[in-house]
N, C-alpha and C positions, 0 to 999 in steps of 0.2 A: 503493500500500500503506499502511496506517495502522499505526503502531506509535509507541510513547512509550519514552524513556530510563528512563520510572518505571516501566515494565511489568517484571514478574519476568523474562522472558526465558528462553531455553534455557541451563540450567547447562552450565558448561564440563564437567563430569563426564560429562555425555551426549555431547559431542563427543570427548571423550579416550576414551570406551568403544567408540567406532565405528573397526572395523578400516581401513576406508577412509581416515580421516585419516593413519594411519600407514603405508600401502602406497601413498601417491602417488608418481609419478615425479619424480625431482628435477630441478630447473630446472638446465640445463646451465650451463657455466661463465659467469661476470659478463662482460657485453660492454665494449667499451672507453668506451662512453659510456652513462651511466644518466640519464635524464630522470624524474623523480619529478612527478607531477601531483596536486594536492590541491585538493578542492573547498573544504574549510576547514583552518584551522589545526589540526594534529594529525593529519589523515588520513595524511600524509606517514609519521608516526613509528608510528601505530597499525598501518598496512598494509604499510608496507616499510623499517621502521626497521633491521631485521637486514640486509636486502639492501643497504641504503645503507652500513651499515657494511662489509660485505663488500667491495663494489665499492670504497670509499674504500681499504680495506687493501690491495687488489690493484692500486692505482694507476689505476683506472677515473676518467674525469672525471664528476662528479655535479652535476647542477643540480635544483633544486626551483622549481617554479611553483604558487603558491597563489592559487586563483581568487579567492575572497573573504577578508576579515578576521575572519568568525565573530563579528560583532559581534551576531547575533540568537539567540546561544547561549542566552540567559537571558532571555526576552522579559517575564517576570512579575518580573524582579529589582528588589526594593525599594532595593538598594544600589549598582548598577552601571548608569550610562548605556550606551547603545551605543557611543559614542565611547571610554569608559573602556574597555571590553572589546576596542574595535579595537585600540588600543594595547598592550595587555597581551597579547592573543593573538599579535600580531606579534612581540614581543620573546620570546614562549614558542617561536615557531618558530625564530627565530635561534638561541636557546640549544640547543634540542634538536638541531637539524641540526649545530650546530658540535660536540655531543658524538659524533655519528654519522660524519659527514664534514666535517672541519674547513675543507677547502678548498672545499667546495659552494658555489655561487652560488645566492641564493634572490632570487626574483623575486614581488613582490606585484602583483596585477592590480586589487585593490580593487573587484570587482564587489559589488553589494550582496548581503549574506547572503540565500539563498532565491530569487535571481532570475538563477541563472546560466543559466537556461533562455531568458531574454530577450536575454542577452549573451554566448552561446555563442561568437559570432564572435570575441570579444576572446581568450577561450581558444585558439581555433583558430589566430587570427594569432600569437599569442605563440610558440605550439609550433611552428608553421611557420616562424617567424624563427629560433627556436633551432635548428631541425633543418636550416635552409639555411646557417646560419654555421657549422655543425660541420664539421670535416675528416674526421669519423670516417664511413665508408661505411654505407650501411643496414644491412647485415648485421652491422656493428659497434656498434650502435645499438639500445637497447631503451628503451620507455616503458612505466612502470606508472602506473596511476591507479585512482580507485575503479572498482568493478566496474558494469557496466551494470545488472546485476539486482540491485544492492544495497538497492533499495526506497525510496532518499531521491531527490528529484527534483533535486537539486543534483548529486548524484552520478552519476544518469543523464546530465545534460546535459553535464557535463565528460567522461563516457565517449563520449558521441557527438561532441564537438568534437575529441577526441583521434583518433578513428575518422576523421574528415574531413581532419586534417592528417597522420596517418602513413600511411594505406592508400596514397593515391597516390604517396607517397615511399618505398614498400615496407618501412618499418620496423616491425619487431614491437611489438606494444603488448599489454599484458596488464592484467587488472582485479584489484585487490586488494579482497576483501570487508571491510566495516566492521559494518554493521548486519546483514548475514546472519546472522551468528554468534547474533545477540540474537532475531531474530523467526523464523528458520528452524530446521527439525529436519535431523538428516542426510541423511534421505530427499528433502529439498528441494534438495539441492545437485547440480550437474551434474557429478559426480565425473570424468567422462570428459574435461572441459575442463580439469582442474586440475593444477597442479605444485606442489611443495613445495620450499622452500628450509629445510634442516635446519641451525638455528643452532648454532654453537659457544658455548660457555660464555661467551667473551669478548663475542661478539655479542649473546647474550640479555642480558647484565649491563649492556652500553652501552645497548641498546634499553630496559631497564627505568629506567635513569637518565634517557635523554631523555624517556620518557613522564613522569616526575616533574616534568620541566620545564614540563609542559603543565598548571600548577596549577590555572588557571581551569576546567579540565575534570574533572580527576581528584578535584579535593578541592572541597567546597562553598565558594561564596563567603561565606557566612554561615550562620547557624542559622535564618535567616528562610525562610518558604516562598517559593519562586521562585528560590532560590539553591542548590538541590541540584545535586551534582556530576553532570554529564553522562555521565560515564564512571566509574560507581561500581565498587567492587571487583568485584561478580559480572559486570561487563562487562569490566573492565579484564583480568580473568583470560584472556580469549581471545586476549589480545596479549601476555601475558609467557610464554606455553608455549614449546617449544623448537623451532618451525617457523613459517614463514610460508606462506600459501596464495596462489596466483595462478591466475587463470582465463583461458585464452584468449579473447580477445574476437572473434578472427576465426578459428575453427577451419576448417580446409580452404581459407582464404582464398586460397591459390595452388595452382591444381590445376597438372597437368604440360602441358608445352608439347603444343598441338593436332597431331596426326599427320597423314600424308596422307590417311588414310581419312576424317577429318572433311570435309576439303574435297573429295574425289572424291564423297562421298555428297551434299555441298550443291550442287555443279555438276550433279549428276546429276538432283536434285530441281527445280533452278530454270533457266530459260532465261536470265534475267537476274539472277544473284546481286547482292545489295544494291541493285538498281536502277541498276546503271551507266549503262546505255543510255538510261533514260528520266526519270530524275529530275533536276530542275533544282537541287538541292542538290550532286549529284555533278558536274554540268557546271560549276556556279559554281566548286566546290572545286578542280577541275583547273585552272580558269583563275586561281585564286588563286596556287596553287602554281607554275605556270607564270611568273606575273608576278613571283614572289618570286626566282626565279633570278638571281643576280648578274651573270652574264656571258650575252651574247648566243649565243655558241658555247661548248659544253660539252666537246669533246673525246670522251674516253672514258667511258662512263656505264655503271654497274651499277644495275640496277632491281631491287630484291628484292621480290619478291611482285607480279608484273605482270598477274596476273588475266587478262582476256581481251584486254588490250593497248590499253584505250582511253587511258590516259596515256602509254603507251609510244611510240604513233604521233606525238603532237607532240614528245615528247623527241627522237625519231629526226631530226625536221626541224631540230633545234638542234644535232645532234651528230655526231661523226665515226664513231662506232661505239657502238652499245647492245648490252649483253647484259642479257637480260630472264629472270630466274628466277621459277618458281613451284613448288609442291609438288604441285599437281594436274595431272595428265596431261590431263585434260579442259580445263583452262583453258589449258594450253600449246597444245593443239590448235587452239583458238579463236583464240587470239594468233596463231599462226602463218598461219592463213586470213587474219586481219585484215592482217598486216603482210607478205603474200606478195611484195609489189612493192618493199619496203624493203630494199636490197641491203646496207645497214649494220647490219641488226639480226639478232642471234641469240637466238632463245628456246630455252630449255632448261628441263627438270624437274630440279629440284634442292630438296633440303629442308636449308635453311640451319639451324644454322651447321655441321653435321657435314659436308654436301656442300658444298664451296665452289670456285669457280673460281681459275685460276691468273691473274697478272697484276696490274697496278695500274690504277687508275681515277681520273679527274678529278672526278668526281661520283659519289656514291652516294645512290640514292632509296630511303627506306624510308617507304612510304607504306601505311598502314593494315594493318600486319602486326606491328608490334612488341608488341602486346597478346597475340598468339597465344603467346608464349614465356613460360616461367617464368623467374624472375630469373637462374637459373644460366645457361641458354642465352640469355637476353638479354644477360648479361656476355660470353658466349663470342661473340655475334654482333658486339656492339661491339668487341671485340678483332681480330676478323676484318677489319671495316671499316677500323679505324685502321691495321692492318698494310697493307690494300690501297690506301689513298688516298694520292695523290702529295702532294709537300710543300706544293703551293698548291691542293690538292683541296677539294671540299666535300661535306658531308653534309645532304640535304634530308630532314626528316621532316615527317610530317602524320599525325594520328590522331584519330579520333573520342573525345570525352571522356566519353561516357555510359558506365556500366557495363553489361556484357553478361555475363549468368550463365554462358554457356559458356566465357568466355575466361579465362585464368589471370591476366592483368593488366589493366590500364586505360591509356588514353592518357596520361592525367595522370602515372601512375607512370613509363610508358616516358620521357617527356619529362624528368621530374625526374632520371632514371639519366643521359640524354643530357647534360644540364648539367652533371654532375659529372665528365665524362671528361677527364682529364689533358690539357692540351695543345690543347683545344678551346676556340675562341670563338665565341660566338653572333653572327652579324650581321643576322640578320632574325628577328622575332618577331611572328606574326600569331595573335591568341587570339580565339576567339569562344566562345559558350556551347556550341557543338556540337563544334568542332573546334580544334586548336592547330597550328599550323605554325611550323616554325623551320629556319634554316639556319645552319650550323656550318662554321668553316674552321679551320685550324691557328692557332695564337696569333697570328701575324702578318696573319691575314686582315684585308681591308680591306673598307669598305663601298662600295656602289656609286658613290656620289659619290667616294670618295677615289680609286678605281680610276680613274676619268675625270679626276682631277685638278681636281676642284671645290672641294676643302677643304684 
């Protein structure tokens, strides 16, 4: 999309006259951790200054990640070199954020202005590191960044990097529009995705003060051509109103847990669902999983999502007892036929986590099923597993890493959740482009070498 800050743009009066702006659902309570990502210095204040002020006032932890230093804001300036603007704009961010959230941490990534697309991985890795370092759960964390539909290529690249870091971790992320208010009209806005934060007078006043701190953008650098204000009064008016707008970047990102009917229908239509019987990929993956088990004998095993029993059979050969569960009666029938001669195996139909077996287990196998659950049911499933695990028990998790449209989650998201379970320690990690496999034990869990006295 082509536009310029020198264009007349859509007047604020036109936005204020549209009832859709004033009837937006309000964003729910502020999370415990708010991460604000900006493509350029001043994005954070323009788009989310009021939200930052509220979060800080309510005791939330606030951090700001700034992708570029904004040194290309005035490419035709006769008075300011890029390095001068870089230094000036960094100081402006620090001053503005200190007015909004005095305890906030500000991180500068120094990506060349205008080139975020080529360096999007830097943004993704910085955000991933921040998310992995926090002790807040995914549901207690929120990320806001420039809206992906804002029309600026740096904003679009930042939004994509945020998606790639946040989505696998199950963290909600929203987009704040900046240039949309300039080039769009009210009929261009996807209002169904929008939420509002209605600012108090204190929040609005603080935000206005913070906006003034970005002097290189809201005021002309000089009277010379090329030094005009990037955010002149007609544009600034969009950001001094009494509300901020955020758009869902992942509408319907998480569907509900898949139910029994989905699997019954799938097994009814396919003799070999997912190619378990025929694909080398599946055969090799089972071999990798079995090789990753830290002990030769497993004791009592719970296998969640046994399908037709191809993995159950070799597990049974190394276990005292196996309880294999699946949500599909058709899958259970096939598994029972396959394992008819295995006296130490019980195959049962159950839709976990609501239907859960009694007893404790030395090993729980969660292979290619975690992404069938929404976040609430996955959390409930993990609590069930944790409660049923013996003191020295293990959890073996293995999942496909590519997204599937019908599934409410992804393998990466499932494993990110597993890694944050209190009291669990990972002892095995095997990661490929296509699947990830991990073994977890209690806090004192030992590696295979340590178990055998080799270390």
